[in-house]
C-alpha positions in Angstrom: 0.0 0.0 0.0 1.4 3.4 -1.0 1.1 6.1 1.7 1.9 9.8 1.9 3.1 11.9 4.8 2.1 15.5 3.9 4.4 18.3 5.1 3.1 21.8 5.4 4.1 25.2 6.7 0.6 26.3 7.7 -0.2 30.0 8.3 -2.9 32.0 9.9 -5.4 32.0 7.0 -7.7 29.0 7.2 -8.6 29.3 3.5 -5.0 29.4 2.4 -4.1 26.4 4.5 -7.0 24.3 3.1 -6.0 25.3 -0.5 -2.5 24.2 0.2 -3.6 21.0 1.8 -5.9 20.1 -1.1 -3.1 20.6 -3.6 -0.8 18.3 -1.7 -3.5 15.7 -1.2 -4.2 15.8 -4.9 -0.5 15.3 -5.6 -0.4 12.3 -3.3 -3.4 10.7 -4.9 -2.0 11.2 -8.4 1.2 9.5 -7.2 -0.9 6.4 -6.2 -1.3 6.9 -2.5 -4.2 5.2 -0.8 -3.6 6.9 2.6 -2.5 10.5 3.2 -1.7 11.9 6.6 -1.8 15.7 7.2 0.3 17.4 9.9 -0.9 18.6 13.3 -2.6 22.0 13.0 -2.7 21.7 9.2 -5.7 24.0 9.1 -4.3 26.9 11.2 -1.1 28.0 13.0 -2.6 31.0 14.7 -1.0 34.2 15.8 -1.9 33.2 19.4 -2.6 29.8 21.1 -6.2 31.1 21.9 -6.9 31.3 18.1 -7.6 27.6 18.3 -10.7 28.4 20.3 -11.8 30.9 17.6 -11.9 28.2 14.9 -13.0 25.2 17.0 -15.8 23.3 15.3 -18.6 21.3 16.7 -17.9 17.6 16.2 -19.4 16.5 12.9 -19.8 19.9 11.3 -17.7 22.8 10.2 -15.6 24.1 7.3 -12.5 22.0 8.1 -14.4 18.7 8.7 -16.4 19.3 5.5 -13.2 19.9 3.6 -11.7 16.6 4.8 -14.9 14.6 4.1 -15.4 16.2 0.6 -11.7 15.8 -0.4 -11.6 12.2 0.8 -14.7 11.4 -1.3 -13.5 13.4 -4.4 -10.0 11.9 -4.4 -11.1 8.4 -3.2 -8.5 8.6 -0.6 -8.1 7.7 3.1 -7.2 11.0 4.8 -6.0 11.6 8.3 -6.8 15.2 9.1 -3.7 15.9 11.2 -5.5 17.7 13.9 -8.5 19.9 14.0 -9.6 22.0 17.0 -13.0 20.7 18.1 -15.3 22.2 20.7 -15.6 20.6 24.1 -17.8 21.0 27.1 -15.2 23.5 28.4 -15.6 26.8 26.5 -12.0 27.7 27.5 -10.4 24.6 25.9 -10.7 22.7 22.6 -9.8 19.1 21.8 -6.8 18.7 19.5 -8.5 15.9 17.5 -7.1 13.8 14.7 -9.9 12.7 12.4 -9.8 9.8 9.8 -12.0 9.9 6.7 -12.4 6.9 4.4 -12.7 7.2 0.6 -16.5 7.5 0.9 -16.0 10.7 3.0 -17.1 9.1 6.2 -15.4 10.0 9.5 -14.4 6.5 10.8 -12.1 7.4 13.7 -11.4 10.3 16.1 -8.4 10.5 18.4 -8.0 13.4 20.9 -4.4 14.1 21.8 -3.7 12.6 25.2 -0.4 14.1 26.1 -0.2 17.9 26.0 3.1 19.6 25.3 4.8 21.9 27.8 8.3 23.3 27.3 10.3 26.2 28.8 13.9 26.9 28.0 14.2 30.6 28.8 13.5 31.6 25.1 10.6 29.5 24.1 7.5 28.9 26.2 4.7 26.4 25.3 1.8 25.1 27.4 -0.9 23.4 25.3 -3.0 22.7 28.4 -3.8 26.4 28.6 -6.2 26.1 25.6 -6.5 22.4 25.0 -8.4 19.6 26.8 -6.5 16.3 26.9 -8.0 13.1 25.5 -8.1 9.9 27.5 -8.5 6.9 25.1 -6.1 5.3 22.7 -7.6 4.8 19.3 -6.9 2.4 16.4 -8.9 1.6 13.3 -8.9 -0.9 10.5 -8.0 0.2 7.0 -8.7 -2.1 4.1 -6.5 -1.4 1.1 -7.4 -1.8 -2.5 -6.0 -5.4 -2.4 -8.4 -6.3 0.4 -5.7 -6.4 3.0 -6.6 -5.2 6.4 -4.2 -3.0 8.4 -4.6 -2.1 12.0 -3.7 1.6 12.2 -2.9 3.3 15.6 -3.3 7.0 16.1 -1.1 9.5 18.0 -0.2 13.2 17.8 3.2 14.9 18.2 4.1 15.0 21.9 2.5 11.5 22.3 5.7 10.3 20.6 7.6 10.5 23.9 5.2 8.1 25.7 6.0 4.5 24.4 3.3 3.0 26.6 0.6 4.5 24.4 2.0 2.7 21.3 2.1 -0.6 23.2 -1.6 -0.3 23.9 -2.3 0.3 20.2 -0.8 -3.0 19.0 -0.9 -1.7 15.4 0.7 -2.5 12.1 0.9 1.2 11.2 1.5 4.1 13.6 0.4 7.7 12.7 2.3 10.7 14.0 1.0 14.0 12.7 3.1 16.6 14.4 4.3 20.2 14.8 7.6 19.6 16.6 9.5 22.7 17.5 12.9 23.2 15.8 14.8 22.8 19.1 13.1 19.5 20.2 12.8 18.1 16.7 16.5 18.6 16.0 17.4 16.7 19.1 14.8 13.9 19.3 12.4 13.6 16.3 14.0 11.0 14.2 15.4 8.9 17.0 12.0 8.7 18.7 10.2 7.8 15.4 12.6 5.0 14.6 12.5 3.7 18.2 8.6 3.5 18.1 8.9 1.6 14.8 11.5 -0.8 16.0 10.0 -1.6 19.4 6.5 -2.1 18.0 7.7 -3.7 14.8 5.3 -1.4 12.9 5.4 1.1 10.1 5.4 4.8 11.2 4.0 7.6 9.1 5.1 11.0 10.5 3.6 14.1 8.9 5.1 17.3 10.2 4.9 21.0 10.0 8.3 22.1 8.6 9.5 25.7 8.3 9.2 29.2 9.7 5.5 30.1 10.1 3.7 33.4 9.7 3.3 33.6 13.5 7.1 33.4 13.9 7.2 29.8 15.2 9.8 27.5 13.6 9.0 23.8 13.2 11.4 21.0 12.5 9.8 19.2 9.6 11.6 16.1 8.5 8.4 14.2 7.7 9.2 10.6 7.1 8.0 7.0 6.7 9.8 4.4 8.8 9.6 0.6 8.3 9.3 -1.9 11.1 13.1 -2.5 11.1 13.7 1.2 11.8 14.7 2.1 8.2 13.7 5.5 7.0 12.0 4.8 3.6 11.4 8.4 2.6 11.9 11.8 4.1 11.7 15.6 3.4 13.7 18.2 5.3 11.6 21.4 5.2 8.9 23.1 3.2 5.6 21.8 1.9 5.7 18.5 0.1 4.6 14.9 -0.2 6.6 12.1 1.3 5.7 8.8 -0.5 6.5 5.2 0.5 5.2 1.7 0.0 4.1 -0.4 3.0 4.7 -4.1 2.5 2.6 -6.5 4.5 5.0 -9.4 3.7 8.0 -7.4 5.0 6.0 -6.6 8.2 5.3 -10.2 8.8 8.9 -11.2 8.0 10.3 -8.8 10.6 7.9 -10.0 13.3 8.6 -13.7 12.4 12.4 -13.3 12.2 12.6 -11.4 15.5 9.4 -12.2 17.5 10.1 -9.6 20.2 6.4 -8.8 20.6 5.8 -12.4 21.6 8.7 -12.2 24.1 7.2 -9.4 26.3 7.2 -10.3 30.0 5.9 -7.1 31.7 
């Protein structure tokens, strides 16, 4: 199955971001991708954290959700909508929700980011919990490719990458990591964490990132990539908008798990 990790440098304008996302998704589909993963905050990197609340949509309705549904249906493509701010029962906090749409345009899975990023180094200051409400439940879904093969796909978002216990719970063939890693933390930890999650779970990893300097002044690391279950980086893009394409091979996945049955050897 061919997959695409979509890299973006999202700005403040929702319309501009959706236009850019559509062009990249269309490019992925024409390249033969069946599954495309957009990055975290693909629809908006606001001037302030509170801007997430201004564009938060009610679950099941809104411009961004309609865009994802309509585009999935039009392109006949599985689309993971990186993250979308969704309204919650707390008016001061939104959910940072990753939404999955099948080729018929149906929303088949929703994962609310469980681990909320906080980082202070004297120069940069982030605290997602100020405007976001954390999720609680791990989520996986089944994707059936055009050959009729079923893949178990586990969902995560950005900062979740630092919590390996989440990925153990998912027990997936493919792990999704839409992200907006900062340049500082990404440079230090992004690739090594992605490859570790792939190796220890013997799973493919599709990591779709924000990658560049944004209109709001924030700088993200980029380096979107697809990693195989042996930890090999199959495809990667440094910075800037683009489509990272790779083939997922079910036979290779089975071979890795058979040759080194580490998942069967777990004791704890």
